[in-house]
KELUM-64415 format. One record per residue (C-alpha): x, y, z. Coordinates in pm, 1 decimal. Last residue first. Layout:
BEGIN
{node {X,Y,Z}}
...
//
This chain:
BEGIN
{node {-16.0,-1009.6,2269.0}}
{node {-154.1,-1253.9,1991.4}}
{node {-488.1,-1288.9,2187.9}}
{node {-555.2,-979.1,2274.4}}
{node {-430.5,-776.4,2012.3}}
{node {-649.5,-1030.3,1758.6}}
{node {-938.7,-961.1,1997.7}}
{node {-890.0,-573.8,1977.5}}
{node {-802.5,-580.6,1602.0}}
{node {-1188.5,-791.9,1567.7}}
{node {-1324.4,-536.8,1758.5}}
{node {-1205.8,-253.0,1523.1}}
{node {-1376.4,-466.3,1251.5}}
{node {-1688.3,-454.1,1435.3}}
{node {-1736.6,-106.5,1486.7}}
{node {-1598.4,-22.2,1134.1}}
{node {-1911.4,-286.8,1000.0}}
{node {-2132.3,-133.8,1224.1}}
{node {-2048.4,274.7,1125.9}}
{node {-2046.5,181.5,776.9}}
{node {-2376.5,28.1,775.8}}
{node {-2458.9,-236.8,503.9}}
{node {-2550.2,-471.4,783.5}}
{node {-2834.0,-292.1,888.5}}
{node {-2983.1,-309.8,620.7}}
{node {-3060.9,-81.5,270.8}}
{node {-2775.6,71.3,58.7}}
{node {-2923.2,-155.4,-258.7}}
{node {-3276.7,-0.6,-212.5}}
{node {-3255.8,301.6,31.0}}
{node {-3051.7,376.3,303.0}}
{node {-2875.2,687.5,99.8}}
{node {-2559.7,826.5,269.2}}
{node {-2556.6,1134.6,494.3}}
{node {-2267.1,1400.5,505.0}}
{node {-2437.0,1618.4,277.8}}
{node {-2719.5,1568.5,495.3}}
{node {-2508.5,1655.0,805.9}}
{node {-2476.9,1981.1,680.9}}
{node {-2108.9,2084.5,562.0}}
{node {-1973.0,2412.6,726.8}}
{node {-1795.7,2258.4,1053.7}}
{node {-1624.5,1969.7,838.3}}
{node {-1473.1,2126.9,602.8}}
{node {-1516.1,2047.7,199.8}}
{node {-1911.1,2023.2,148.9}}
{node {-1939.6,2353.2,217.6}}
{node {-1603.7,2576.9,165.1}}
{node {-1706.2,2838.5,-114.8}}
{node {-1981.5,3003.3,154.8}}
{node {-1738.4,3030.0,386.8}}
{node {-1508.9,3254.2,229.9}}
{node {-1129.3,3193.3,135.8}}
{node {-917.9,3224.1,408.4}}
{node {-666.4,3554.3,386.4}}
{node {-301.2,3502.8,478.0}}
{node {-115.2,3579.8,781.3}}
{node {-290.3,3333.9,995.6}}
{node {-230.6,3065.0,792.1}}
{node {95.4,3059.5,741.0}}
{node {170.6,2982.6,1085.9}}
{node {-96.9,2689.0,1088.0}}
{node {42.6,2570.6,786.9}}
{node {403.0,2602.9,897.3}}
{node {285.1,2418.0,1257.6}}
{node {59.1,2117.4,1095.4}}
{node {346.1,2067.2,809.0}}
{node {628.8,2060.1,1065.5}}
{node {438.9,1813.3,1308.1}}
{node {309.1,1601.1,1061.0}}
{node {691.6,1554.9,882.9}}
{node {852.6,1560.8,1187.7}}
{node {648.2,1249.6,1309.0}}
{node {676.5,1087.3,988.4}}
{node {1021.3,1100.5,973.6}}
{node {1019.5,1001.2,1358.6}}
{node {835.4,678.7,1236.7}}
{node {1063.8,580.8,926.7}}
{node {1359.5,621.7,1153.9}}
{node {1220.0,391.2,1409.6}}
{node {1228.9,157.0,1067.9}}
{node {1568.3,264.8,919.8}}
{node {1715.8,171.9,1282.4}}
{node {1814.6,436.9,1518.8}}
{node {2131.1,613.3,1555.9}}
{node {2071.2,967.5,1433.7}}
{node {2376.2,1129.9,1276.2}}
{node {2453.2,800.2,1129.7}}
{node {2445.9,940.6,772.4}}
{node {2128.4,676.8,699.3}}
{node {1921.1,845.2,981.8}}
{node {2003.5,1242.6,936.4}}
{node {1929.9,1201.0,558.3}}
{node {1613.2,1049.8,655.6}}
{node {1529.2,1320.7,917.4}}
{node {1609.5,1579.1,669.0}}
{node {1377.1,1370.2,393.7}}
{node {1071.5,1398.5,638.2}}
{node {1139.0,1760.4,747.4}}
{node {1187.2,1855.8,338.6}}
{node {808.0,1668.9,314.4}}
{node {697.8,1881.8,582.0}}
{node {770.3,2157.6,452.0}}
{node {688.4,2104.2,78.0}}
{node {319.8,2024.4,235.3}}
{node {289.1,2359.6,457.6}}
{node {414.6,2559.4,200.6}}
{node {159.4,2429.9,-8.1}}
{node {-120.7,2456.5,215.0}}
{node {-48.8,2781.1,368.4}}
{node {-104.9,2912.3,23.5}}
{node {-431.5,2818.4,16.2}}
{node {-577.4,2891.6,354.3}}
{node {-679.9,2764.5,674.5}}
{node {-899.7,2887.0,881.4}}
{node {-1176.2,2636.5,857.1}}
{node {-1010.4,2408.0,1063.2}}
{node {-1112.4,2028.4,1046.2}}
{node {-1099.6,1939.2,697.9}}
{node {-763.3,2165.0,624.7}}
{node {-605.8,2056.0,942.4}}
{node {-644.6,1693.3,851.3}}
{node {-539.1,1781.2,494.1}}
{node {-238.3,1953.2,558.9}}
{node {-104.8,1695.5,787.3}}
{node {-186.5,1434.2,608.0}}
{node {-11.4,1574.8,326.0}}
{node {282.4,1587.0,522.3}}
{node {273.5,1219.5,628.6}}
{node {207.9,1051.1,253.8}}
{node {511.7,1194.7,58.2}}
{node {846.6,1140.9,253.7}}
{node {703.4,973.7,529.5}}
{node {552.1,721.1,295.8}}
{node {895.5,699.8,75.6}}
{node {1117.6,575.0,383.6}}
{node {818.7,317.6,498.4}}
{node {894.0,166.6,130.2}}
{node {1285.5,146.4,186.9}}
{node {1203.9,-3.8,512.3}}
{node {980.5,-200.1,394.3}}
{node {1180.8,-311.7,90.2}}
{node {1468.0,-457.8,356.4}}
{node {1808.2,-466.5,177.9}}
{node {1742.8,-194.2,-60.1}}
{node {1965.6,-97.6,-323.5}}
{node {1717.0,-315.0,-565.9}}
{node {1468.0,-46.7,-504.9}}
{node {1670.6,204.8,-719.1}}
{node {1722.4,-67.8,-975.3}}
{node {1251.9,-50.8,-991.3}}
{node {1312.9,311.4,-1048.7}}
{node {1402.3,259.6,-1375.1}}
{node {1176.5,42.6,-1484.6}}
{node {921.8,206.5,-1317.6}}
{node {965.2,494.9,-1587.5}}
{node {845.0,264.4,-1840.5}}
{node {565.8,142.8,-1689.0}}
{node {443.5,489.7,-1616.3}}
{node {533.2,576.2,-1965.7}}
{node {286.9,307.8,-2133.0}}
{node {-4.4,408.9,-1860.3}}
{node {61.9,749.9,-1993.4}}
{node {-18.9,682.8,-2311.1}}
{node {-349.0,475.8,-2269.3}}
{node {-467.9,819.1,-2043.2}}
{node {-352.0,1036.6,-2313.2}}
{node {-596.9,862.1,-2547.6}}
{node {-869.7,900.0,-2315.3}}
{node {-787.0,1258.5,-2275.9}}
{node {-811.6,1355.5,-2639.5}}
{node {-1146.1,1102.7,-2649.8}}
{node {-1291.7,1393.2,-2391.6}}
{node {-1245.3,1656.6,-2609.7}}
{node {-1038.7,1939.1,-2532.4}}
{node {-1024.6,2229.0,-2292.9}}
{node {-705.7,2225.5,-2125.2}}
{node {-368.9,2112.4,-2240.8}}
{node {-86.2,2135.5,-1999.8}}
{node {-224.2,2239.3,-1658.1}}
{node {-580.0,2133.4,-1601.8}}
{node {-626.4,1857.2,-1828.0}}
{node {-278.1,1741.1,-1888.4}}
{node {-152.1,1823.1,-1474.1}}
{node {-444.0,1739.7,-1259.3}}
{node {-691.5,1534.3,-1471.8}}
{node {-426.5,1306.8,-1728.2}}
{node {-107.0,1256.2,-1447.4}}
{node {-360.6,1189.8,-1144.9}}
{node {-548.0,935.1,-1384.4}}
{node {-225.4,766.3,-1516.8}}
{node {-58.4,761.4,-1161.5}}
{node {-352.0,595.0,-1020.4}}
{node {-377.0,355.5,-1264.8}}
{node {8.6,254.1,-1243.7}}
{node {54.5,310.5,-890.0}}
{node {-282.2,34.6,-848.4}}
{node {-143.8,-171.5,-1089.7}}
{node {188.2,-218.3,-947.5}}
{node {55.9,-336.6,-629.4}}
{node {-212.7,-589.3,-787.1}}
{node {50.4,-699.8,-1036.4}}
{node {308.6,-812.9,-801.2}}
{node {20.3,-966.9,-538.5}}
{node {-75.0,-1148.6,-835.2}}
{node {279.9,-1277.7,-976.5}}
{node {329.3,-1429.9,-589.3}}
{node {-13.2,-1602.9,-610.1}}
{node {60.8,-1756.7,-941.8}}
{node {441.3,-1885.3,-813.7}}
{node {189.9,-2010.5,-501.9}}
{node {-40.5,-2204.5,-755.5}}
{node {305.2,-2316.8,-921.2}}
{node {449.6,-2483.5,-607.9}}
{node {116.1,-2618.7,-538.4}}
{node {122.9,-2811.9,-798.7}}
{node {515.8,-2935.7,-689.6}}
{node {552.7,-2964.2,-371.0}}
{node {579.2,-2655.7,-72.3}}
{node {754.7,-2638.7,233.0}}
{node {1186.5,-2559.7,150.6}}
{node {1098.8,-2342.2,-207.7}}
{node {825.4,-2184.1,-71.3}}
{node {1034.0,-2070.4,233.5}}
{node {1313.1,-1979.3,10.2}}
{node {1044.4,-1744.5,-239.1}}
{node {929.2,-1587.9,83.8}}
{node {1267.9,-1500.9,287.2}}
{node {1440.2,-1333.0,-29.5}}
{node {1346.9,-1011.5,84.1}}
{node {1534.1,-1090.1,427.1}}
{node {1865.1,-1039.1,230.8}}
{node {2097.4,-1312.3,8.8}}
{node {2317.0,-1173.4,-185.1}}
{node {2616.5,-1305.3,33.1}}
{node {2541.8,-1644.1,147.3}}
{node {2595.5,-1642.1,512.9}}
{node {2812.6,-1814.8,658.8}}
{node {2992.0,-1585.1,861.3}}
{node {2636.2,-1555.9,1085.3}}
{node {2492.7,-1277.6,1203.8}}
{node {2190.0,-1483.1,1382.3}}
{node {1916.8,-1332.1,1120.4}}
{node {2136.9,-1339.5,778.4}}
{node {2226.7,-1704.8,883.4}}
{node {1873.5,-1786.7,960.1}}
{node {1778.5,-1681.5,629.3}}
{node {2002.1,-1889.7,435.7}}
{node {1915.5,-2159.2,689.7}}
{node {1545.8,-2166.6,592.6}}
{node {1332.1,-2338.3,912.8}}
{node {1371.7,-2080.0,1142.8}}
{node {1423.1,-1698.1,1018.0}}
{node {1164.0,-1848.9,729.1}}
{node {894.5,-1925.7,1063.4}}
{node {858.1,-1608.1,1135.9}}
{node {856.5,-1477.3,847.1}}
{node {550.2,-1756.1,718.6}}
{node {374.4,-1597.9,1027.1}}
{node {399.4,-1250.4,974.2}}
{node {233.2,-1321.5,609.6}}
{node {-79.5,-1576.1,719.3}}
{node {-204.3,-1416.4,1078.2}}
{node {-133.1,-1074.4,888.2}}
{node {-437.3,-1169.8,658.2}}
{node {-684.7,-1136.5,940.4}}
{node {-706.2,-747.4,981.4}}
{node {-671.0,-708.4,594.8}}
{node {-941.3,-928.1,533.7}}
{node {-1154.5,-738.6,779.8}}
{node {-1047.5,-391.9,692.5}}
{node {-1147.2,-382.3,300.6}}
{node {-1508.3,-375.0,386.5}}
{node {-1416.4,-83.8,587.0}}
{node {-1227.5,47.3,301.3}}
{node {-1524.2,6.5,46.6}}
{node {-1810.2,77.7,318.3}}
{node {-1786.1,437.4,252.0}}
{node {-1770.9,444.4,-113.2}}
{node {-2107.7,171.4,-157.7}}
{node {-2316.8,414.9,94.3}}
{node {-2215.9,725.6,-125.8}}
{node {-2305.6,551.4,-435.9}}
{node {-2169.0,325.1,-727.8}}
{node {-1844.2,316.6,-627.0}}
{node {-1525.8,410.7,-837.5}}
{node {-1439.3,658.3,-572.4}}
{node {-1371.4,380.1,-349.9}}
{node {-1097.9,229.3,-565.1}}
{node {-949.4,554.2,-662.3}}
{node {-894.1,600.7,-233.8}}
{node {-633.6,355.4,-243.3}}
{node {-420.1,412.7,-539.7}}
{node {-520.0,831.7,-396.8}}
{node {-290.5,789.4,-91.6}}
{node {-474.3,1011.0,126.3}}
{node {-687.3,812.2,377.1}}
{node {-486.5,510.0,392.0}}
{node {-148.5,646.8,356.2}}
{node {-121.3,961.4,602.2}}
{node {-323.1,790.9,834.1}}
{node {-103.5,467.7,900.2}}
{node {204.1,697.9,854.1}}
{node {71.4,950.8,1118.8}}
{node {-122.9,777.0,1353.6}}
{node {-55.6,428.0,1387.6}}
{node {308.2,412.8,1258.2}}
{node {499.3,779.9,1393.9}}
{node {192.7,826.1,1680.0}}
{node {148.2,428.1,1858.2}}
{node {455.9,255.6,1726.1}}
{node {695.6,586.4,1793.3}}
{node {513.4,611.0,2200.8}}
{node {601.7,211.7,2180.2}}
{node {932.6,225.8,2122.8}}
{node {977.4,554.3,2379.0}}
{node {790.6,363.6,2625.4}}
{node {1050.8,49.6,2617.6}}
{node {1344.1,234.1,2598.4}}
{node {1531.8,50.2,2392.2}}
{node {1481.5,213.1,2039.9}}
{node {1501.7,-64.9,1798.4}}
{node {1197.3,16.6,1609.6}}
{node {1099.5,-337.5,1533.1}}
{node {1266.3,-528.4,1769.4}}
{node {1152.6,-289.0,2065.3}}
{node {782.4,-392.7,1980.0}}
{node {676.6,-253.0,2338.9}}
{node {458.0,-474.2,2296.6}}
{node {410.3,-717.1,2019.7}}
{node {557.3,-1017.4,2206.4}}
{node {706.7,-1347.6,2041.7}}
{node {1028.0,-1137.2,1907.1}}
{node {1171.8,-1055.8,2232.4}}
{node {1223.4,-1485.4,2259.2}}
{node {1574.6,-1499.1,2291.6}}
{node {1628.5,-1236.4,1951.8}}
{node {1886.9,-1491.8,1856.9}}
{node {1720.8,-1794.4,1886.3}}
{node {1600.1,-2065.0,2174.7}}
{node {1261.0,-1882.3,2210.5}}
{node {1245.6,-1815.8,1838.5}}
{node {1281.9,-2241.7,1810.6}}
{node {1019.9,-2246.3,2132.0}}
{node {774.5,-2007.5,2013.4}}
{node {758.3,-2201.4,1644.6}}
{node {742.1,-2567.7,1829.6}}
{node {462.6,-2416.2,2005.8}}
{node {277.5,-2323.1,1649.5}}
{node {292.5,-2607.8,1519.3}}
{node {629.9,-2876.3,1525.8}}
{node {851.1,-2702.1,1249.0}}
{node {739.7,-2884.2,946.6}}
{node {367.0,-2804.4,1022.3}}
{node {388.0,-2480.4,1057.1}}
{node {551.9,-2410.1,752.3}}
{node {295.7,-2656.5,539.8}}
{node {8.4,-2421.0,719.1}}
{node {145.4,-2106.1,650.8}}
{node {259.7,-2183.9,263.3}}
{node {-74.6,-2317.2,231.9}}
{node {-249.4,-2020.4,338.2}}
{node {16.2,-1768.8,145.7}}
{node {-29.7,-1878.7,-175.3}}
{node {-432.0,-1938.8,-227.4}}
{node {-461.0,-1647.5,-60.8}}
{node {-234.8,-1440.1,-342.0}}
{node {-480.9,-1658.9,-577.6}}
{node {-780.5,-1510.3,-375.9}}
{node {-707.0,-1150.0,-378.4}}
{node {-564.4,-1159.6,-728.8}}
{node {-916.5,-1250.7,-852.9}}
{node {-1064.0,-913.2,-735.5}}
{node {-739.2,-769.1,-793.4}}
{node {-787.2,-859.9,-1170.5}}
{node {-1142.6,-698.8,-1149.0}}
{node {-1056.5,-367.1,-1045.8}}
{node {-751.6,-367.0,-1275.0}}
{node {-958.1,-434.8,-1563.6}}
{node {-1220.5,-141.9,-1450.5}}
{node {-899.8,99.1,-1383.7}}
{node {-807.1,87.8,-1753.8}}
{node {-943.0,-226.4,-1991.3}}
{node {-686.0,-250.2,-2289.3}}
{node {-387.1,-46.9,-2145.1}}
{node {-441.8,-163.2,-1785.6}}
{node {-436.1,-526.8,-1916.3}}
{node {-86.6,-519.4,-2119.8}}
{node {92.7,-261.8,-1960.5}}
{node {91.7,-534.9,-1630.0}}
{node {258.5,-826.1,-1844.8}}
{node {509.8,-538.2,-2013.4}}
{node {617.9,-420.8,-1663.1}}
{node {706.1,-771.7,-1608.7}}
{node {923.8,-839.4,-1940.7}}
{node {1088.6,-485.2,-1869.7}}
{node {1227.2,-632.9,-1457.8}}
{node {1304.1,-989.0,-1561.5}}
{node {1573.0,-889.3,-1857.1}}
{node {1810.3,-656.7,-1629.0}}
{node {1709.7,-848.0,-1311.6}}
{node {1905.6,-1183.9,-1462.8}}
{node {1679.8,-1431.2,-1533.0}}
{node {1693.3,-1760.9,-1331.7}}
{node {1382.2,-1876.3,-1470.7}}
{node {1182.9,-1911.7,-1137.6}}
{node {1420.7,-1731.3,-895.7}}
{node {1518.4,-1421.1,-1172.0}}
{node {1108.4,-1381.9,-1234.8}}
{node {1048.9,-1391.5,-825.5}}
{node {1329.0,-1150.9,-822.7}}
{node {1206.1,-922.8,-1101.4}}
{node {838.3,-961.3,-927.3}}
{node {967.4,-754.9,-667.4}}
{node {1167.8,-522.8,-881.4}}
{node {831.2,-402.3,-1042.0}}
{node {692.4,-369.2,-702.0}}
{node {932.7,-132.4,-544.3}}
{node {881.5,43.5,-901.3}}
{node {555.0,100.2,-893.6}}
{node {634.3,266.9,-554.4}}
{node {895.9,509.2,-730.3}}
{node {638.0,598.9,-1045.1}}
{node {412.2,627.6,-784.5}}
{node {571.5,883.8,-529.2}}
{node {665.4,1092.5,-837.0}}
{node {307.7,1148.8,-994.2}}
{node {192.8,1205.8,-621.4}}
{node {468.3,1494.1,-622.2}}
{node {351.8,1620.8,-877.8}}
{node {-17.7,1582.2,-835.9}}
{node {77.6,1745.6,-493.5}}
{node {229.1,2034.9,-645.3}}
{node {-30.3,2091.8,-882.9}}
{node {-340.7,2094.2,-672.3}}
{node {-138.5,2293.2,-391.6}}
{node {-99.6,2595.4,-635.1}}
{node {-436.8,2538.0,-818.7}}
{node {-615.7,2641.9,-453.5}}
{node {-747.2,2500.0,-100.3}}
{node {-1048.2,2293.3,-68.0}}
{node {-1121.1,2305.9,-447.3}}
{node {-799.9,2217.0,-593.7}}
{node {-715.6,2012.5,-325.3}}
{node {-998.3,1745.8,-427.4}}
{node {-845.2,1755.2,-753.2}}
{node {-532.7,1620.3,-580.8}}
{node {-709.6,1365.9,-439.4}}
{node {-903.2,1221.3,-754.3}}
{node {-1169.5,1283.2,-965.4}}
{node {-1352.7,1530.5,-725.0}}
{node {-1683.5,1476.5,-697.3}}
{node {-1717.8,1668.9,-375.3}}
{node {-1963.6,1408.2,-216.1}}
{node {-1760.6,1140.1,-280.7}}
{node {-1382.7,1280.4,-115.6}}
{node {-1615.7,1449.8,148.5}}
{node {-1850.0,1152.7,256.1}}
{node {-1540.5,977.7,199.8}}
{node {-1365.7,1113.2,520.9}}
{node {-1539.4,1042.4,850.0}}
{node {-1662.1,718.6,781.2}}
{node {-1498.7,516.2,510.8}}
{node {-1155.6,716.8,568.0}}
{node {-1209.0,700.7,971.7}}
{node {-1263.5,283.8,917.3}}
{node {-919.9,222.2,714.7}}
{node {-712.1,446.0,934.5}}
{node {-834.8,258.7,1254.6}}
{node {-715.8,-68.9,1064.4}}
{node {-404.0,31.7,930.5}}
{node {-116.8,53.8,1121.5}}
{node {-267.0,-56.1,1448.7}}
{node {-402.7,-349.6,1319.5}}
{node {-175.1,-414.9,1020.3}}
{node {175.1,-274.8,1027.3}}
{node {132.5,-377.6,1417.2}}
{node {131.2,-695.8,1358.2}}
{node {534.6,-678.2,1216.5}}
{node {579.5,-633.1,1621.3}}
{node {518.2,-1090.8,1603.3}}
{node {864.9,-1090.0,1439.7}}
{node {1127.0,-833.6,1367.6}}
{node {1325.5,-999.1,1085.9}}
{node {1139.2,-1278.5,968.0}}
{node {822.5,-1122.4,1029.5}}
{node {963.5,-786.7,854.5}}
{node {1123.8,-987.1,541.4}}
{node {727.5,-1167.3,518.2}}
{node {623.2,-766.7,515.8}}
{node {816.7,-662.5,255.6}}
{node {793.0,-961.9,21.7}}
{node {411.4,-992.8,48.7}}
{node {338.9,-641.1,104.0}}
{node {541.1,-496.1,-176.7}}
{node {444.9,-771.6,-375.2}}
{node {97.6,-644.1,-324.0}}
{node {-178.1,-668.8,-90.5}}
{node {-240.2,-302.7,-80.6}}
{node {-430.7,-305.7,-402.4}}
{node {-554.3,-634.4,-273.0}}
{node {-717.7,-462.1,-3.4}}
{node {-936.4,-177.1,-220.5}}
{node {-995.8,-454.5,-475.9}}
{node {-1220.6,-644.7,-253.8}}
{node {-1367.2,-324.5,-92.9}}
{node {-1433.8,-199.2,-428.7}}
{node {-1607.4,-545.4,-546.9}}
{node {-1768.0,-553.0,-234.2}}
{node {-1944.9,-223.7,-228.6}}
{node {-2068.6,-237.8,-640.2}}
{node {-1895.2,-96.1,-939.3}}
{node {-2053.8,189.0,-1124.9}}
{node {-1818.0,538.9,-1107.2}}
{node {-1748.6,501.0,-1467.4}}
{node {-1422.3,257.6,-1405.5}}
{node {-1274.8,557.3,-1289.9}}
{node {-966.4,626.2,-1554.4}}
{node {-1097.5,416.2,-1829.9}}
{node {-1453.2,492.5,-1793.0}}
{node {-1408.9,874.0,-1722.9}}
{node {-1187.6,888.6,-1995.9}}
{node {-1512.5,799.1,-2231.9}}
{node {-1571.2,471.3,-2366.0}}
{node {-1416.3,180.5,-2201.7}}
{node {-1691.2,-91.0,-2160.7}}
{node {-1574.2,-315.2,-2388.9}}
{node {-1186.2,-303.3,-2283.7}}
{node {-1281.9,-473.1,-1948.6}}
{node {-1325.4,-818.3,-2161.4}}
{node {-994.9,-772.1,-2315.2}}
{node {-816.4,-673.2,-1937.1}}
{node {-1012.2,-982.9,-1807.8}}
{node {-899.0,-1210.8,-2069.9}}
{node {-512.3,-1081.2,-2030.8}}
{node {-511.7,-1198.7,-1648.4}}
{node {-722.5,-1558.0,-1737.7}}
{node {-432.6,-1602.3,-1993.3}}
{node {-180.1,-1492.7,-1699.2}}
{node {-316.5,-1745.5,-1478.7}}
{node {-323.9,-2007.4,-1724.2}}
{node {20.1,-1996.9,-1819.8}}
{node {126.2,-1967.6,-1398.8}}
{node {-82.6,-2318.3,-1407.2}}
{node {120.4,-2453.3,-1697.4}}
{node {437.0,-2368.8,-1548.0}}
{node {350.5,-2526.2,-1231.2}}
{node {228.0,-2875.3,-1455.7}}
{node {573.4,-2834.8,-1601.2}}
{node {765.0,-2859.3,-1321.9}}
{node {921.5,-2574.9,-1119.1}}
{node {1243.3,-2603.6,-907.0}}
{node {1309.6,-2239.6,-788.5}}
{node {1636.8,-2067.2,-842.5}}
{node {1717.6,-1839.3,-477.6}}
{node {2017.1,-2066.2,-362.5}}
{node {2205.7,-2096.4,-711.0}}
{node {2137.1,-1700.1,-698.7}}
{node {2273.7,-1629.8,-409.1}}
{node {2581.5,-1843.8,-524.1}}
{node {2705.4,-2139.9,-363.2}}
//
């Protein structure tokens, strides 16, 4: 039996009708959003007019893409409970930090993108280098989402990837090119609930088949890991670092600090959602509102992965290293195989729609942020400045098409990875970790200079790439996951070290030019949002919401262990 035979789902007419209805609904949202687009700011940043609950759900939905679903379910199957670190340690603290500490600078500076903020804080060279790096990263990550949907269409219809990937790209292209960021954000809110309609029934049905949580823990204990997959700490299944202290250090510093803060606080695909909010208060609340579902959704992503490792024979064979494993089946297939195993027709159609929603949310986030950075920071600032706004609106639509075409190519790069999360974490260590190093240094150290920023950025990237090569060639004998953590640490340390050294021999900007861009030079009033009208009430306080979600995370860690 071939891998394609194993993966092929068995949907009926009802399933197909549910999927078709979802497509019609998404395209309808894109068409409706088109009417609100009259300028480049409308197309690329929704005119900065959206309420916090919309941007908050879009913020988390943009992250809850196919990479998240397929990759984290794969991680759950391969590593078990330690996968929760990607959520509770690797996301929540950074999301709270973004809302409370960093959004006042992003939103208050009126920057339209992260590279444009770097222009204001450092210089034009740093802006342009980061714009190019981000554009490349966005297309690579969009390719991962595109490949993920290609896997779904291959399983659903039996189409080969070479057909499924371009067809999938056309779907996202249709609604983003119509309504821009507003279409992406409103469909992301819809997609958030559709994704839950996949994950919750899948978790409940899987636990029912395996005898509940007790049945799952018993089966995992008797499995290849001997029960190590059931403990969050020290996380040695995840890092494959046998020394418990070093394993914890890698998780806390590599994932919990560098990778996490690097992704959540500087990734424009996420920050863009907050910048589209209608006020400073709404922008600050955006990532914190998203943190609540982010904390809880781990339970319905990691658990199905663990179930798949026990209940799905093909994944169980991969996990145990059995010679009977089907060639071509990897952990990336855990989600679709579990759907096939436990979901009846009708529910299967909703689940397929949920997978499609996850793909479109993730790819739309990357393409919509790519077209913003390319239009504003590369084309308008660098290539063709001082043109009418309608010109840049047309460029934004054209770049959306180009981004989707390029993502088709990068999808086949992603196809070479057995675990998408290994691949994506490597990309984050290359692109996000060094940016976070220079960003956090520049935010809190006024002496940091423009040349030090771009030199530190490139040095950190080179350090992460070097570590990745050493891991892949076997010079460093650690897992790809641990390699990503080490790469992120190297990128951060080298980036900070090089930027600090270069700053000491180059001239900084005058203090007057750094007000609103550096913590010590920004008055508290400039970092404070309005508490009147739609922003009034203690329950809208970013500090209160942030404390609540951090407390929830601690409780979840205590319960899960």
